[in-house]
N, C-alpha and C positions, 0 to 999 in steps of 0.2 A: 319490347314496344312495339314492332310490326303486328304481334298477335293481336296487340290492345286495339291498334289502328284499323285491324281488319275485323274484329270483333264489333267494334261500333259502328263501322261501316255497315256492315249487315243489319245489325239491330237499328241504327238509326234510319236506314233508308227503308226496310221494312216498315217501320214505327210512322214515318214522314209520308210514306204511299198511303198507309191506313188512314191516318188523320187528313190527308189531303182528299180522301174520298168523302171522309164524315162531314169536312167544314165546306165542301162544294154541294153535297145535299142541304145542308143547312142555308146556304148562301142562296141556292136556287129557289127554296123556299120562301126565303127573306124577300128575293127579287120579284116574286109573284106577289107579296100581301103589302110590303110596306110603302109608304109614299102615297098611296092613294087617299090619304086623310086629308092631304093639300087642297085637293078638288073636291072635296065633299061639303054638301052646305053646312052653314054655321052650326045648325041644330042637330045634325048626324054627327058633327065633329064632338059637340058636347055630351050627346048621348054616348057615344062610343068610348070616351075617356072612363066614365064609372062603370060600364059594363066591362072592358078590359082590365079595370081593378078588381071587379069582381071573380072574374075567370083566373086572373093571376092569383089572387089570395086564396080560392080554392084548391088551386093546383100545386101552389106550393106547400099549404097547409095538410092537405089529405096525399099528396104526393110523396112526400117525406116518410109518409108512415109506413110506406112499402120496404125500406131500407131495414137489414136486419143487423148491420152493425152499427157501432156509436162513431164511427169515422166522420170528421167534417169532410165536405166536398168542395172546399176550397182549396185551391192548387197551392199557394203560398203555405197554407199550414199543413199540407200534405206533405212538401218538402222538409218544411223546418222542423216539424214536429211528430209526424205519422209514419216516417221511415217509405214516404213513398207510394202509401196506400190510400186508395178512394173507392168509396163504394159504387159498385158497376148498376145495380137495379134501379138508379134513380139518374142515370147518365141523361137522359131524355128531357128529364122536367124542365131544367134552366133552357137549353134552346127552344123548347114549346113556349115556356112562359116568354121567354124573349121575342119570339114571332106575334104573340099575342100583344105585349107591349108597345112594338114598334108598328103592328098593324093597326092598333087602336089610336095611335098618335101621339103615345106616350114617348118623353124626351128622352133618349139613352142611346147606346152604342151597339155595337153589331159584333165586336171582338170579342166581348165576355164568353159568350155562348161557344164559339170557337175556339179558345184557349182551355174551355171546360171539356169540349169534345175530345181535345189533344191530350191533355191531362189523364180523363177517362181512359181513353183507348191505350196510352201508353201503359198508365199503371195494370190495366188486365194484361196485356202482354207481359209485364213484367212479372204477375201472378203467375200466370200460365207456364212461364218459362222457368219458376221457381228462382229467380234473381235473389241475391243476397240484399241486405238492406240500402247499400251504398249505390249498387248498381240500379236498383229501383227508383232512388231519389232521381239519378241522373237520368234514368230514361223517362221518367214522371217530367222533369225539367225539358227535356228536349222534345216532349209531346206539346208541351204548352208553348215552347219556342214555334214549333211547326204550326201549331194552330193561328198564332199570331202571324206568321209568315203567309198563311195561305190566305188571310182575310186581310190584310194590310197590302200585300203585292211588294214587299219590300223585303226579300227573305234573309238578307245579312241583319239588317236593323231589328226584325221582328224575331229573329233567333236571339239574338244580343238582349234584346229586351226581354225577353221569357226568362233570361238568366239574372240581368239587373235587377228585376223588380222584386227579387225574394229579399234583398237588404240594401240599406243604406249604408254605402261605403264600401261593400265588397263584391267582388265578382270572382264566383268560383270558375276558375279558369278550364278545371277538368270538365267542366259541363258545356264547355264552348264547341269542342269539335262534335259530340255528339248534336248539341243544339243547331249547329249550322248546316252538317249535313240532313238533318232531318226537317229545317226550314226550308233549305233549296228544293230536296224532294217533294214536299208538301206543296211549296209554291207551284214548281214545275208540274205536278199532276193536276192541282185545280185548274191552272191556265190550260193544259192540255182537254180538260174537261170542258172549258169554255167559261170560266170564272173571267169577267172582265175585269182589269186593272186601269186605272186614270193614268195618264201621264198630263203633266203639266210644263209647259214650254216658258219658263221665266227667264228673262233675260238679266244675267249676273255679270255681264260684260262692262270693261271698261276699267279705268285705273283704282285700283284698291288703294285705299290712303289710310293711314292711322285714324285720321279724324271719321273716316266713313266706318271704321272697325269699331271706334266708339260710340258711334250712333246707334250701331247693329245692339251693341251691350247695353244701352240706354233702353232699346225696346225689350231686351231681355230681363232687364230690370222691372220695366213696366208689367211684362207678361208674369215674372215671379209674383208679383202683388197680385194680380188677376187669379192666378193660380191660387195662390192664399185664400182669396176670396172665397173661390170656388169650393176649395176642401172645407173652410169654415160652414158656407151655406148648406153642404152635403150632411156635415157634423149635426149642426144645429138642427136641421130638416129631421134624422133620425132620430135625436132625444125628443124632439117637439111630439113627433108622431107615438113614440114609446111612452113618452109620459100622459099622452092622451089615451092610449090603452089602457097603462096601469091605473090611471086615476078614476075610469070610467067602467073598467073590466070590460073592455069592448072583445068583441070574438074577432081574433087574428085575421080574418079573410075580409074583414071589414075597412081594414085600414088604407089598403089601396084603392077601394071605392070612394073614402073619405080624400085621397090624393088626386083620384081622378074628379072628383068632385072641384076641388080647387082650382086643378087645372083646366077645367071646363071653365070655371069663372075668368081665370086670369086671360085667356084666348078672348074675351070680349074686349080686353083692353091692348093685349099683346099680339102683333103678327102672328101667324099660324106658322109662318117660316121657321119659328122656334121649335115647333113640335119634331117628332121622330129624329131621325138621322140629322138632319138639318143640310145635307150633302151640297143640295143646290145654292145655298146660303154660303159655304165654303167654297164654292167653285166660282162663284161671283165675286167674291173678296180676292182670290187667287188670280182672278183675269183683270183684277185692278178696279173693280167697281167701288163707289162711294160705299163705306160702311157707317151705322149709326154707331154715337160714341157710346150709347148704352147696350147695344148689340149682345156683349161679353154677358152682360149683367143678365139680360133676359134669359138667354140660353142657359147660364149656371143656374139661375134661380129655378127654371123649368126641370132641369136634369134632377137637381136636389130634391124637389117635391116627389118627381117621378119615383126614384130611387130611395128616396128617404121615407116615403109612403109605404113601400113595400113592393112596388114593381119591381121586377127583374130584368137587367139589360147590361150591356156593356159601358165602361166609362173611359175609354180611351177614344171613342169618335167624337164624344162631346168636345174633349181637349183640343183635338184638331180645330174643331169649329170654334171653339173660343178662343184661341190663339191667332187663327186667322183672322177672324173679326177684329180683334184687337190690334193686330199688328196692321190691318189694313185701314182701321179707322183713324189710328194716331200716327201713320209714318209721315204724312205730310207736312206736320210739327216740326220733324225733324231733317225736312228737304229730302226725304225718301219716296220713291215710286210706291204707290199702293200695294201692287203685287208683290214688289219685293219685301214690304213690311209684312204683308200676309204670310207669306212663305217663311220667314224669319219667326214669326210669332207662333206658326202652327207648330213646328218642332220645339221652340222655347217652352211653351206651355205645357207639352209632353215632358219635357227634361225635367222641369219643375214639380209637376202635381204628383209624376208617376216616381219622381228620384230616379229617373234613368238617362243622365246626360249623354253618355255615350251612344246610346242606343237612339237617341233624338238627333245626335249630329251624324250618325249613319243614314238614318231616316231621312234627312235633308239632303244627304248626298245622292241617294236612291231614288227619292223624288224629283227633286229640281237638278240634278247633274252635280258633277266635281267641282263647277265653278263655284257652286253655292258653299264650300267647305267654309273659307273664310269669313263668309257672312252669318251662317249658323253658329260657328263653334262658340264663340265668344258670348253671344245671347242665350245658348242652352247653359252654358257652365254659370252663368250669373244670374239665371232665373232658379236653377237649381240651387246657389247658395242663399237666394232671397228667401223661399218659401219656408227656410228652416227645416225642423224633424217634424214636418206635416205631410200627409200623404194620402191619396185617395185609396190607398190600401191600408186599414187600419192594420193588418195581419203582417204588414212588411217589417221586417226586423230592423234595428239600429246596430249596425256594425261598428260603426267608426263614426263619432261625432263631426260636423261640419267645420267646426270652428274650435281653435284651442280655448275660446272664452266660454265654451258652453260644456257642460258635462254631461252625458247620457250613458247610463248602463250599456253592455253591449249585450246582443242577442235578446233583448226583449222587443215584444211589437211595437210598434208605433202609437197606437192606440190604449197602451197599458202602461208606458214609460211618462215619467213626469222629467223632463229636461229642465236643468237648472243652469245658472251661472257657475263658472268654475271657481275653485277657490284660490287659483291665481289672480282672477279679475277682482274677486271679493275684497283678499288681501289689498291688492292697489287702490281699489276703491278707499278703504279704510285709511290707508295713508294719506291719499289727498284729503280726506277730511279733516285729520290730524294738522296736517300742514296749514290748511286753510285756517282751523281755529287758532292755531298759533300765530299765524298773520296777523288776526284780527286782536289777539291777546296783545 
């Protein structure tokens, strides 16, 4: 076993360092381009969105014609179905597309390109070293973990997230050591190269009581419902733009253009703070500023239109923003401080929409300190259960059902499986109906 530890130390440190450098290059480019749309005149914002959509559409449509293999470049699919293989020639497409999306004001996240860079580099290392299938899958997963760790600034949570996101209800423990080593290495390399990471000083001091714990669980339930709405908006947006394309036989690169037009019209009524990454909005929520009750809806809607129409971008940063805004807006109704509610909401939506409660709890600890553990734990698990078998990742597999009342076939992607009530629950309902009929007779 010592040989196994040494083997994965070498592979994970090398891969993590490589991913840390790659993600730093992307993040440097992002810092230079993103966020400028907020200060631009309205007419320029409305012009940039359709133009960015066109650039995205052309890049994704023609760029993927360069690949020689038939492999999907989705990291979850690569681990679950492709034995850890990813195309290398098209690795640059998604990071460039994300820079265009966020540079023109599209509402999306920054972690998707970093996890893609990590997965692609790790897959390349595995191929060059002629590793077997299982080792390639493990190495690719640790590349994803390294990418998340590099962009989040939470090395342990990012590492666990990269493993937990693969399937609902299952964590591959053999992936943990490589993932954590690669995640810590990528984080340290990115920090050494000058990537800034935020620190949030939120007070969790005071006597923690059962009543306070139940209040955080209520926030978790609310965030689970908000995450459910977010996933449904995203799903319905993709379906709507897909039907529009099929019905009128539209050229695929035009779909992001139409999405950009819709976004441009929406910002006539919706504040532009919901465009782009929306990190200033999240920071204000975590500092205790008042948040609008419908803020979560506007952010979820703009993200759904952006990604649903064909722009490329990450999906986790929007979860941060949606959760922080939700928690900050409704915390006072439960007698909680707005900043505390925002912190709990931030991780609860991640736990729910991504089906990653363990990573979300650890993320709360790394972002807000160990004192936050009791506040975020109940909220994250409650939110994870409330959303059911839905996910922002349609490729995510269902390993185990979240409830004994629900039946779902194992190892099928969320987007393909039709979840049903279990036979035991249906039998119980039939018995209750028969007893009710006998009572009436």
